[in-house]
Biotite code that builds the C-alpha atoms (Angstrom):
import biotite.structure as struc

atoms = struc.array([
    struc.Atom([24.533, 17.245, 2.441], chain_id="A", res_id=1, res_name="MET", atom_name="CA", element="C"),
    struc.Atom([23.220, 13.780, 3.219], chain_id="A", res_id=2, res_name="ARG", atom_name="CA", element="C"),
    struc.Atom([20.452, 13.593, 5.810], chain_id="A", res_id=3, res_name="VAL", atom_name="CA", element="C"),
    struc.Atom([19.032, 10.267, 6.981], chain_id="A", res_id=4, res_name="ALA", atom_name="CA", element="C"),
    struc.Atom([15.684, 9.825, 8.703], chain_id="A", res_id=5, res_name="VAL", atom_name="CA", element="C"),
    struc.Atom([14.680, 6.515, 10.262], chain_id="A", res_id=6, res_name="TRP", atom_name="CA", element="C"),
    struc.Atom([11.079, 5.621, 11.163], chain_id="A", res_id=7, res_name="TRP", atom_name="CA", element="C"),
    struc.Atom([9.978, 2.957, 13.643], chain_id="A", res_id=8, res_name="ALA", atom_name="CA", element="C"),
    struc.Atom([7.006, 1.987, 15.802], chain_id="A", res_id=9, res_name="ARG", atom_name="CA", element="C"),
    struc.Atom([6.850, 1.809, 19.622], chain_id="A", res_id=10, res_name="PRO", atom_name="CA", element="C"),
    struc.Atom([5.381, -1.680, 19.364], chain_id="A", res_id=11, res_name="GLY", atom_name="CA", element="C"),
    struc.Atom([8.722, -2.947, 18.065], chain_id="A", res_id=12, res_name="GLN", atom_name="CA", element="C"),
    struc.Atom([10.387, -2.389, 21.451], chain_id="A", res_id=13, res_name="VAL", atom_name="CA", element="C"),
    struc.Atom([11.718, -5.423, 23.320], chain_id="A", res_id=14, res_name="THR", atom_name="CA", element="C"),
    struc.Atom([13.759, -6.041, 26.463], chain_id="A", res_id=15, res_name="ALA", atom_name="CA", element="C"),
    struc.Atom([16.867, -6.000, 24.255], chain_id="A", res_id=16, res_name="THR", atom_name="CA", element="C"),
    struc.Atom([16.198, -2.373, 23.386], chain_id="A", res_id=17, res_name="HIS", atom_name="CA", element="C"),
    struc.Atom([15.594, -1.442, 27.012], chain_id="A", res_id=18, res_name="GLU", atom_name="CA", element="C"),
    struc.Atom([19.017, -2.895, 27.828], chain_id="A", res_id=19, res_name="ALA", atom_name="CA", element="C"),
    struc.Atom([20.655, -0.463, 25.365], chain_id="A", res_id=20, res_name="MET", atom_name="CA", element="C"),
    struc.Atom([19.640, 2.560, 27.450], chain_id="A", res_id=21, res_name="LEU", atom_name="CA", element="C"),
    struc.Atom([22.100, 4.189, 29.822], chain_id="A", res_id=22, res_name="ASP", atom_name="CA", element="C"),
    struc.Atom([21.297, 5.101, 33.421], chain_id="A", res_id=23, res_name="ALA", atom_name="CA", element="C"),
    struc.Atom([20.024, 8.573, 32.535], chain_id="A", res_id=24, res_name="VAL", atom_name="CA", element="C"),
    struc.Atom([17.748, 7.223, 29.830], chain_id="A", res_id=25, res_name="GLU", atom_name="CA", element="C"),
    struc.Atom([16.430, 4.484, 32.086], chain_id="A", res_id=26, res_name="ARG", atom_name="CA", element="C"),
    struc.Atom([15.629, 7.076, 34.726], chain_id="A", res_id=27, res_name="GLY", atom_name="CA", element="C"),
    struc.Atom([13.707, 9.190, 32.250], chain_id="A", res_id=28, res_name="ARG", atom_name="CA", element="C"),
    struc.Atom([11.895, 6.123, 30.986], chain_id="A", res_id=29, res_name="ARG", atom_name="CA", element="C"),
    struc.Atom([10.792, 5.023, 34.447], chain_id="A", res_id=30, res_name="GLU", atom_name="CA", element="C"),
    struc.Atom([9.543, 8.534, 35.236], chain_id="A", res_id=31, res_name="ALA", atom_name="CA", element="C"),
    struc.Atom([6.921, 8.172, 32.497], chain_id="A", res_id=32, res_name="LEU", atom_name="CA", element="C"),
    struc.Atom([3.640, 6.888, 33.902], chain_id="A", res_id=33, res_name="ARG", atom_name="CA", element="C"),
    struc.Atom([1.979, 5.528, 30.776], chain_id="A", res_id=34, res_name="GLN", atom_name="CA", element="C"),
    struc.Atom([3.331, 2.313, 29.195], chain_id="A", res_id=35, res_name="PRO", atom_name="CA", element="C"),
    struc.Atom([2.785, 3.790, 25.710], chain_id="A", res_id=36, res_name="ALA", atom_name="CA", element="C"),
    struc.Atom([4.954, 6.796, 26.613], chain_id="A", res_id=37, res_name="ASP", atom_name="CA", element="C"),
    struc.Atom([7.671, 4.498, 27.947], chain_id="A", res_id=38, res_name="ARG", atom_name="CA", element="C"),
    struc.Atom([7.599, 2.465, 24.739], chain_id="A", res_id=39, res_name="ASP", atom_name="CA", element="C"),
    struc.Atom([7.856, 5.588, 22.580], chain_id="A", res_id=40, res_name="ARG", atom_name="CA", element="C"),
    struc.Atom([10.787, 6.877, 24.619], chain_id="A", res_id=41, res_name="PHE", atom_name="CA", element="C"),
    struc.Atom([12.548, 3.507, 24.535], chain_id="A", res_id=42, res_name="THR", atom_name="CA", element="C"),
    struc.Atom([12.040, 3.089, 20.798], chain_id="A", res_id=43, res_name="ALA", atom_name="CA", element="C"),
    struc.Atom([13.445, 6.558, 20.098], chain_id="A", res_id=44, res_name="ALA", atom_name="CA", element="C"),
    struc.Atom([16.447, 6.138, 22.408], chain_id="A", res_id=45, res_name="ALA", atom_name="CA", element="C"),
    struc.Atom([17.288, 2.658, 21.120], chain_id="A", res_id=46, res_name="ALA", atom_name="CA", element="C"),
    struc.Atom([16.818, 3.630, 17.471], chain_id="A", res_id=47, res_name="LEU", atom_name="CA", element="C"),
    struc.Atom([19.127, 6.618, 17.952], chain_id="A", res_id=48, res_name="LEU", atom_name="CA", element="C"),
    struc.Atom([21.803, 4.360, 19.428], chain_id="A", res_id=49, res_name="ARG", atom_name="CA", element="C"),
    struc.Atom([21.451, 1.812, 16.632], chain_id="A", res_id=50, res_name="LEU", atom_name="CA", element="C"),
    struc.Atom([21.631, 4.461, 13.911], chain_id="A", res_id=51, res_name="VAL", atom_name="CA", element="C"),
    struc.Atom([24.733, 6.099, 15.382], chain_id="A", res_id=52, res_name="ILE", atom_name="CA", element="C"),
    struc.Atom([26.338, 2.695, 15.980], chain_id="A", res_id=53, res_name="ALA", atom_name="CA", element="C"),
    struc.Atom([25.949, 2.055, 12.258], chain_id="A", res_id=54, res_name="GLY", atom_name="CA", element="C"),
    struc.Atom([27.567, 5.410, 11.453], chain_id="A", res_id=55, res_name="GLU", atom_name="CA", element="C"),
    struc.Atom([30.499, 5.083, 13.848], chain_id="A", res_id=56, res_name="THR", atom_name="CA", element="C"),
    struc.Atom([31.181, 1.390, 14.364], chain_id="A", res_id=57, res_name="GLY", atom_name="CA", element="C"),
    struc.Atom([30.477, 1.673, 18.093], chain_id="A", res_id=58, res_name="LEU", atom_name="CA", element="C"),
    struc.Atom([28.204, -0.699, 19.958], chain_id="A", res_id=59, res_name="THR", atom_name="CA", element="C"),
    struc.Atom([24.735, 0.731, 20.643], chain_id="A", res_id=60, res_name="PRO", atom_name="CA", element="C"),
    struc.Atom([25.472, 0.762, 24.390], chain_id="A", res_id=61, res_name="GLN", atom_name="CA", element="C"),
    struc.Atom([28.763, 2.549, 23.719], chain_id="A", res_id=62, res_name="GLY", atom_name="CA", element="C"),
    struc.Atom([27.290, 5.492, 21.797], chain_id="A", res_id=63, res_name="VAL", atom_name="CA", element="C"),
    struc.Atom([28.072, 8.630, 23.875], chain_id="A", res_id=64, res_name="PRO", atom_name="CA", element="C"),
    struc.Atom([24.648, 10.263, 23.993], chain_id="A", res_id=65, res_name="VAL", atom_name="CA", element="C"),
    struc.Atom([24.434, 13.453, 26.043], chain_id="A", res_id=66, res_name="ARG", atom_name="CA", element="C"),
    struc.Atom([21.074, 15.050, 26.846], chain_id="A", res_id=67, res_name="ARG", atom_name="CA", element="C"),
    struc.Atom([22.100, 17.898, 29.165], chain_id="A", res_id=68, res_name="THR", atom_name="CA", element="C"),
    struc.Atom([19.815, 20.909, 28.875], chain_id="A", res_id=69, res_name="CYS", atom_name="CA", element="C"),
    struc.Atom([21.820, 24.055, 28.085], chain_id="A", res_id=70, res_name="GLU", atom_name="CA", element="C"),
    struc.Atom([19.468, 26.160, 30.210], chain_id="A", res_id=71, res_name="ARG", atom_name="CA", element="C"),
    struc.Atom([19.034, 24.185, 33.420], chain_id="A", res_id=72, res_name="CYS", atom_name="CA", element="C"),
    struc.Atom([21.620, 21.390, 33.245], chain_id="A", res_id=73, res_name="GLY", atom_name="CA", element="C"),
    struc.Atom([19.047, 18.623, 33.674], chain_id="A", res_id=74, res_name="ARG", atom_name="CA", element="C"),
    struc.Atom([19.174, 15.596, 31.319], chain_id="A", res_id=75, res_name="PRO", atom_name="CA", element="C"),
    struc.Atom([16.134, 16.469, 29.226], chain_id="A", res_id=76, res_name="HIS", atom_name="CA", element="C"),
    struc.Atom([17.781, 18.463, 26.435], chain_id="A", res_id=77, res_name="GLY", atom_name="CA", element="C"),
    struc.Atom([18.109, 17.548, 22.784], chain_id="A", res_id=78, res_name="ARG", atom_name="CA", element="C"),
    struc.Atom([20.499, 14.629, 22.288], chain_id="A", res_id=79, res_name="PRO", atom_name="CA", element="C"),
    struc.Atom([24.115, 15.176, 21.259], chain_id="A", res_id=80, res_name="ARG", atom_name="CA", element="C"),
    struc.Atom([26.755, 12.656, 20.284], chain_id="A", res_id=81, res_name="ILE", atom_name="CA", element="C"),
    struc.Atom([29.967, 13.557, 22.096], chain_id="A", res_id=82, res_name="ASP", atom_name="CA", element="C"),
    struc.Atom([33.182, 13.330, 20.081], chain_id="A", res_id=83, res_name="GLY", atom_name="CA", element="C"),
    struc.Atom([31.562, 12.992, 16.654], chain_id="A", res_id=84, res_name="TYR", atom_name="CA", element="C"),
    struc.Atom([30.642, 15.545, 13.993], chain_id="A", res_id=85, res_name="ASP", atom_name="CA", element="C"),
    struc.Atom([27.079, 14.265, 13.844], chain_id="A", res_id=86, res_name="LEU", atom_name="CA", element="C"),
    struc.Atom([23.901, 16.174, 14.634], chain_id="A", res_id=87, res_name="HIS", atom_name="CA", element="C"),
    struc.Atom([20.775, 14.270, 15.622], chain_id="A", res_id=88, res_name="VAL", atom_name="CA", element="C"),
    struc.Atom([17.135, 14.863, 16.433], chain_id="A", res_id=89, res_name="SER", atom_name="CA", element="C"),
    struc.Atom([14.331, 12.596, 17.609], chain_id="A", res_id=90, res_name="ILE", atom_name="CA", element="C"),
    struc.Atom([10.548, 12.855, 17.617], chain_id="A", res_id=91, res_name="SER", atom_name="CA", element="C"),
    struc.Atom([7.612, 10.612, 18.406], chain_id="A", res_id=92, res_name="HIS", atom_name="CA", element="C"),
    struc.Atom([3.836, 10.836, 18.198], chain_id="A", res_id=93, res_name="SER", atom_name="CA", element="C"),
    struc.Atom([1.194, 8.148, 18.235], chain_id="A", res_id=94, res_name="GLY", atom_name="CA", element="C"),
    struc.Atom([2.629, 5.072, 16.520], chain_id="A", res_id=95, res_name="GLU", atom_name="CA", element="C"),
    struc.Atom([5.578, 6.825, 14.892], chain_id="A", res_id=96, res_name="ARG", atom_name="CA", element="C"),
    struc.Atom([9.123, 7.344, 16.161], chain_id="A", res_id=97, res_name="VAL", atom_name="CA", element="C"),
    struc.Atom([11.651, 9.258, 14.063], chain_id="A", res_id=98, res_name="GLY", atom_name="CA", element="C"),
    struc.Atom([15.411, 9.786, 14.266], chain_id="A", res_id=99, res_name="VAL", atom_name="CA", element="C"),
    struc.Atom([17.286, 12.196, 11.971], chain_id="A", res_id=100, res_name="ALA", atom_name="CA", element="C"),
    struc.Atom([21.069, 12.371, 11.482], chain_id="A", res_id=101, res_name="VAL", atom_name="CA", element="C"),
    struc.Atom([22.898, 15.121, 9.575], chain_id="A", res_id=102, res_name="ALA", atom_name="CA", element="C"),
    struc.Atom([26.202, 16.942, 9.329], chain_id="A", res_id=103, res_name="GLY", atom_name="CA", element="C"),
    struc.Atom([24.634, 20.208, 10.513], chain_id="A", res_id=104, res_name="ALA", atom_name="CA", element="C"),
    struc.Atom([22.127, 21.116, 13.240], chain_id="A", res_id=105, res_name="PRO", atom_name="CA", element="C"),
    struc.Atom([18.917, 19.271, 12.448], chain_id="A", res_id=106, res_name="VAL", atom_name="CA", element="C"),
    struc.Atom([15.388, 19.079, 13.786], chain_id="A", res_id=107, res_name="GLY", atom_name="CA", element="C"),
    struc.Atom([12.756, 16.465, 13.001], chain_id="A", res_id=108, res_name="VAL", atom_name="CA", element="C"),
    struc.Atom([9.133, 16.473, 14.101], chain_id="A", res_id=109, res_name="ASP", atom_name="CA", element="C"),
    struc.Atom([6.223, 14.113, 13.567], chain_id="A", res_id=110, res_name="VAL", atom_name="CA", element="C"),
    struc.Atom([2.639, 14.842, 14.599], chain_id="A", res_id=111, res_name="GLU", atom_name="CA", element="C"),
    struc.Atom([-0.309, 12.481, 14.564], chain_id="A", res_id=112, res_name="GLN", atom_name="CA", element="C"),
    struc.Atom([-3.182, 14.213, 12.789], chain_id="A", res_id=113, res_name="ILE", atom_name="CA", element="C"),
    struc.Atom([-5.915, 14.108, 15.378], chain_id="A", res_id=114, res_name="ARG", atom_name="CA", element="C"),
    struc.Atom([-9.099, 16.013, 16.248], chain_id="A", res_id=115, res_name="PRO", atom_name="CA", element="C"),
    struc.Atom([-8.191, 19.067, 18.291], chain_id="A", res_id=116, res_name="VAL", atom_name="CA", element="C"),
    struc.Atom([-9.806, 22.443, 18.805], chain_id="A", res_id=117, res_name="SER", atom_name="CA", element="C"),
    struc.Atom([-8.336, 24.585, 16.040], chain_id="A", res_id=118, res_name="LEU", atom_name="CA", element="C"),
    struc.Atom([-10.006, 27.640, 17.557], chain_id="A", res_id=119, res_name="ALA", atom_name="CA", element="C"),
    struc.Atom([-8.056, 27.100, 20.788], chain_id="A", res_id=120, res_name="ASP", atom_name="CA", element="C"),
    struc.Atom([-4.693, 26.041, 19.350], chain_id="A", res_id=121, res_name="LEU", atom_name="CA", element="C"),
    struc.Atom([-4.361, 28.075, 16.166], chain_id="A", res_id=122, res_name="ALA", atom_name="CA", element="C"),
    struc.Atom([-3.765, 31.452, 17.912], chain_id="A", res_id=123, res_name="PRO", atom_name="CA", element="C"),
    struc.Atom([-0.783, 29.943, 19.766], chain_id="A", res_id=124, res_name="HIS", atom_name="CA", element="C"),
    struc.Atom([0.621, 28.107, 16.746], chain_id="A", res_id=125, res_name="THR", atom_name="CA", element="C"),
    struc.Atom([-0.230, 30.009, 13.569], chain_id="A", res_id=126, res_name="LEU", atom_name="CA", element="C"),
    struc.Atom([0.408, 33.533, 12.404], chain_id="A", res_id=127, res_name="GLY", atom_name="CA", element="C"),
    struc.Atom([-2.399, 35.733, 11.051], chain_id="A", res_id=128, res_name="PRO", atom_name="CA", element="C"),
    struc.Atom([-1.378, 34.909, 7.447], chain_id="A", res_id=129, res_name="ASP", atom_name="CA", element="C"),
    struc.Atom([-1.248, 31.136, 8.011], chain_id="A", res_id=130, res_name="GLU", atom_name="CA", element="C"),
    struc.Atom([-4.723, 29.736, 7.323], chain_id="A", res_id=131, res_name="PRO", atom_name="CA", element="C"),
    struc.Atom([-5.440, 26.150, 8.369], chain_id="A", res_id=132, res_name="ALA", atom_name="CA", element="C"),
    struc.Atom([-8.746, 25.004, 6.870], chain_id="A", res_id=133, res_name="PRO", atom_name="CA", element="C"),
    struc.Atom([-8.489, 21.514, 8.357], chain_id="A", res_id=134, res_name="ASP", atom_name="CA", element="C"),
    struc.Atom([-6.532, 19.395, 10.816], chain_id="A", res_id=135, res_name="HIS", atom_name="CA", element="C"),
    struc.Atom([-4.102, 18.083, 8.202], chain_id="A", res_id=136, res_name="ALA", atom_name="CA", element="C"),
    struc.Atom([-3.081, 21.635, 7.285], chain_id="A", res_id=137, res_name="ALA", atom_name="CA", element="C"),
    struc.Atom([-2.781, 22.640, 10.938], chain_id="A", res_id=138, res_name="PHE", atom_name="CA", element="C"),
    struc.Atom([-0.483, 19.745, 11.820], chain_id="A", res_id=139, res_name="PHE", atom_name="CA", element="C"),
    struc.Atom([1.603, 20.329, 8.697], chain_id="A", res_id=140, res_name="THR", atom_name="CA", element="C"),
    struc.Atom([2.266, 23.857, 9.948], chain_id="A", res_id=141, res_name="TYR", atom_name="CA", element="C"),
    struc.Atom([2.958, 22.515, 13.431], chain_id="A", res_id=142, res_name="TRP", atom_name="CA", element="C"),
    struc.Atom([5.451, 19.857, 12.291], chain_id="A", res_id=143, res_name="ALA", atom_name="CA", element="C"),
    struc.Atom([7.342, 22.325, 10.111], chain_id="A", res_id=144, res_name="ARG", atom_name="CA", element="C"),
    struc.Atom([7.589, 24.899, 12.904], chain_id="A", res_id=145, res_name="LYS", atom_name="CA", element="C"),
    struc.Atom([8.547, 22.326, 15.553], chain_id="A", res_id=146, res_name="GLU", atom_name="CA", element="C"),
    struc.Atom([11.306, 20.995, 13.306], chain_id="A", res_id=147, res_name="SER", atom_name="CA", element="C"),
    struc.Atom([12.687, 24.542, 13.021], chain_id="A", res_id=148, res_name="ALA", atom_name="CA", element="C"),
    struc.Atom([12.772, 25.272, 16.765], chain_id="A", res_id=149, res_name="VAL", atom_name="CA", element="C"),
    struc.Atom([14.323, 21.846, 17.378], chain_id="A", res_id=150, res_name="LYS", atom_name="CA", element="C"),
    struc.Atom([17.050, 22.528, 14.794], chain_id="A", res_id=151, res_name="ALA", atom_name="CA", element="C"),
    struc.Atom([17.962, 25.832, 16.466], chain_id="A", res_id=152, res_name="THR", atom_name="CA", element="C"),
    struc.Atom([17.782, 24.270, 19.922], chain_id="A", res_id=153, res_name="GLY", atom_name="CA", element="C"),
    struc.Atom([15.336, 26.931, 21.093], chain_id="A", res_id=154, res_name="ASP", atom_name="CA", element="C"),
    struc.Atom([12.448, 24.527, 21.546], chain_id="A", res_id=155, res_name="GLY", atom_name="CA", element="C"),
    struc.Atom([9.216, 25.990, 22.827], chain_id="A", res_id=156, res_name="LEU", atom_name="CA", element="C"),
    struc.Atom([10.994, 29.037, 24.282], chain_id="A", res_id=157, res_name="SER", atom_name="CA", element="C"),
    struc.Atom([10.213, 30.517, 20.857], chain_id="A", res_id=158, res_name="VAL", atom_name="CA", element="C"),
    struc.Atom([6.468, 31.001, 20.248], chain_id="A", res_id=159, res_name="PRO", atom_name="CA", element="C"),
    struc.Atom([5.462, 28.888, 17.267], chain_id="A", res_id=160, res_name="LEU", atom_name="CA", element="C"),
    struc.Atom([3.116, 31.622, 16.045], chain_id="A", res_id=161, res_name="ALA", atom_name="CA", element="C"),
    struc.Atom([6.194, 33.787, 15.419], chain_id="A", res_id=162, res_name="GLN", atom_name="CA", element="C"),
    struc.Atom([7.953, 31.136, 13.335], chain_id="A", res_id=163, res_name="VAL", atom_name="CA", element="C"),
    struc.Atom([6.695, 31.616, 9.794], chain_id="A", res_id=164, res_name="ARG", atom_name="CA", element="C"),
    struc.Atom([6.687, 28.799, 7.259], chain_id="A", res_id=165, res_name="VAL", atom_name="CA", element="C"),
    struc.Atom([5.200, 28.240, 3.818], chain_id="A", res_id=166, res_name="SER", atom_name="CA", element="C"),
    struc.Atom([1.598, 27.131, 3.427], chain_id="A", res_id=167, res_name="ARG", atom_name="CA", element="C"),
    struc.Atom([0.827, 23.400, 3.554], chain_id="A", res_id=168, res_name="PRO", atom_name="CA", element="C"),
    struc.Atom([0.018, 23.270, -0.180], chain_id="A", res_id=169, res_name="ASP", atom_name="CA", element="C"),
    struc.Atom([3.478, 24.667, -0.985], chain_id="A", res_id=170, res_name="GLN", atom_name="CA", element="C"),
    struc.Atom([6.951, 23.087, -0.634], chain_id="A", res_id=171, res_name="PRO", atom_name="CA", element="C"),
    struc.Atom([8.209, 23.314, 2.928], chain_id="A", res_id=172, res_name="ALA", atom_name="CA", element="C"),
    struc.Atom([10.227, 26.470, 3.546], chain_id="A", res_id=173, res_name="ARG", atom_name="CA", element="C"),
    struc.Atom([11.215, 28.553, 6.561], chain_id="A", res_id=174, res_name="LEU", atom_name="CA", element="C"),
    struc.Atom([10.173, 32.147, 5.854], chain_id="A", res_id=175, res_name="LEU", atom_name="CA", element="C"),
    struc.Atom([11.084, 33.948, 9.082], chain_id="A", res_id=176, res_name="ALA", atom_name="CA", element="C"),
    struc.Atom([12.427, 33.131, 12.533], chain_id="A", res_id=177, res_name="TYR", atom_name="CA", element="C"),
    struc.Atom([11.990, 35.547, 15.464], chain_id="A", res_id=178, res_name="PRO", atom_name="CA", element="C"),
    struc.Atom([15.151, 37.357, 16.510], chain_id="A", res_id=179, res_name="GLY", atom_name="CA", element="C"),
    struc.Atom([17.311, 35.673, 13.858], chain_id="A", res_id=180, res_name="ARG", atom_name="CA", element="C"),
    struc.Atom([16.735, 37.329, 10.494], chain_id="A", res_id=181, res_name="PRO", atom_name="CA", element="C"),
    struc.Atom([20.052, 35.915, 9.258], chain_id="A", res_id=182, res_name="GLU", atom_name="CA", element="C"),
    struc.Atom([19.101, 32.291, 9.925], chain_id="A", res_id=183, res_name="LEU", atom_name="CA", element="C"),
    struc.Atom([19.694, 30.032, 6.920], chain_id="A", res_id=184, res_name="VAL", atom_name="CA", element="C"),
    struc.Atom([17.806, 26.756, 6.850], chain_id="A", res_id=185, res_name="ALA", atom_name="CA", element="C"),
    struc.Atom([16.597, 24.038, 4.524], chain_id="A", res_id=186, res_name="THR", atom_name="CA", element="C"),
    struc.Atom([13.183, 22.509, 5.262], chain_id="A", res_id=187, res_name="MET", atom_name="CA", element="C"),
    struc.Atom([11.571, 19.336, 3.922], chain_id="A", res_id=188, res_name="HIS", atom_name="CA", element="C"),
    struc.Atom([8.284, 17.550, 4.443], chain_id="A", res_id=189, res_name="ASP", atom_name="CA", element="C"),
    struc.Atom([8.677, 13.867, 5.332], chain_id="A", res_id=190, res_name="LEU", atom_name="CA", element="C"),
    struc.Atom([6.594, 10.754, 4.735], chain_id="A", res_id=191, res_name="ASP", atom_name="CA", element="C"),
    struc.Atom([5.675, 9.302, 8.123], chain_id="A", res_id=192, res_name="ALA", atom_name="CA", element="C"),
    struc.Atom([2.685, 7.448, 6.723], chain_id="A", res_id=193, res_name="GLY", atom_name="CA", element="C"),
    struc.Atom([-1.055, 7.998, 6.559], chain_id="A", res_id=194, res_name="ALA", atom_name="CA", element="C"),
    struc.Atom([-2.479, 10.039, 9.412], chain_id="A", res_id=195, res_name="GLY", atom_name="CA", element="C"),
    struc.Atom([0.767, 11.846, 10.233], chain_id="A", res_id=196, res_name="TYR", atom_name="CA", element="C"),
    struc.Atom([2.478, 15.121, 9.333], chain_id="A", res_id=197, res_name="ALA", atom_name="CA", element="C"),
    struc.Atom([6.262, 15.274, 9.561], chain_id="A", res_id=198, res_name="ALA", atom_name="CA", element="C"),
    struc.Atom([8.985, 17.732, 8.670], chain_id="A", res_id=199, res_name="ALA", atom_name="CA", element="C"),
    struc.Atom([12.745, 18.231, 8.820], chain_id="A", res_id=200, res_name="LEU", atom_name="CA", element="C"),
    struc.Atom([14.835, 21.393, 9.166], chain_id="A", res_id=201, res_name="THR", atom_name="CA", element="C"),
    struc.Atom([18.613, 21.551, 8.663], chain_id="A", res_id=202, res_name="VAL", atom_name="CA", element="C"),
    struc.Atom([20.596, 24.696, 9.445], chain_id="A", res_id=203, res_name="LEU", atom_name="CA", element="C"),
    struc.Atom([22.606, 24.793, 6.246], chain_id="A", res_id=204, res_name="THR", atom_name="CA", element="C"),
    struc.Atom([22.637, 26.590, 2.913], chain_id="A", res_id=205, res_name="ALA", atom_name="CA", element="C"),
    struc.Atom([23.716, 23.377, 1.174], chain_id="A", res_id=206, res_name="GLU", atom_name="CA", element="C"),
    struc.Atom([21.156, 21.332, -0.732], chain_id="A", res_id=207, res_name="PRO", atom_name="CA", element="C"),
    struc.Atom([20.012, 18.512, 1.531], chain_id="A", res_id=208, res_name="ALA", atom_name="CA", element="C"),
    struc.Atom([19.618, 15.018, 0.111], chain_id="A", res_id=209, res_name="GLU", atom_name="CA", element="C"),
    struc.Atom([17.055, 13.490, 2.475], chain_id="A", res_id=210, res_name="VAL", atom_name="CA", element="C"),
    struc.Atom([16.625, 9.706, 2.609], chain_id="A", res_id=211, res_name="SER", atom_name="CA", element="C"),
    struc.Atom([13.998, 7.957, 4.734], chain_id="A", res_id=212, res_name="GLU", atom_name="CA", element="C"),
    struc.Atom([14.489, 4.404, 6.026], chain_id="A", res_id=213, res_name="TYR", atom_name="CA", element="C"),
    struc.Atom([12.589, 1.697, 7.868], chain_id="A", res_id=214, res_name="ASP", atom_name="CA", element="C"),
    struc.Atom([13.959, 1.812, 11.407], chain_id="A", res_id=215, res_name="GLY", atom_name="CA", element="C"),
    struc.Atom([12.119, -1.401, 12.208], chain_id="A", res_id=216, res_name="GLY", atom_name="CA", element="C"),
    struc.Atom([14.866, -3.224, 10.333], chain_id="A", res_id=217, res_name="LEU", atom_name="CA", element="C"),
    struc.Atom([17.374, -1.886, 12.862], chain_id="A", res_id=218, res_name="LEU", atom_name="CA", element="C"),
    struc.Atom([15.199, -2.561, 15.879], chain_id="A", res_id=219, res_name="LEU", atom_name="CA", element="C"),
    struc.Atom([14.559, -6.053, 14.572], chain_id="A", res_id=220, res_name="GLY", atom_name="CA", element="C"),
])
């Protein structure tokens, strides 16, 4: 199965990209207080539209993106492309924005490696057999687990500490998922650049051929 991941930077956003957003996306953008958060949201939404336009032949503004939450009905759920057999996922952190497209449910996550209190966060993120000796290891665990809960659509309703993945010095692999012992998934680490941890999960038993691209070329 072919899986494409596109990386871009919030600083590449222009008024042209803002114009690609639909009314729901513009509303979500304006609800964000910090300019940096608005730029990250805009870059992710515009990049998603540009990627899908390239896959379908639609215009970016014509891509039928639906973000309805399955739990509450509000427009903050994971994006779906109505009418097309394409699964997508978006993520952003710091100066990185990522969009993944696959033929099966997919989750992508990128995390800026930053100084945090491991003593405070590790109990909520890591299992007892998941040692994180440094921040890079911790955020590798985090990105892998986040990509898994995004692929299933469960999000943070599933405690990350109960999602078990391989150790950071081993190839990325989903070992166990709470309540779904039958879950089959393929997991990959991604290259989001220095200072970032990133991972991808696809709910398929097929081998996944993952390609990463410069999304700045699309935004440009």
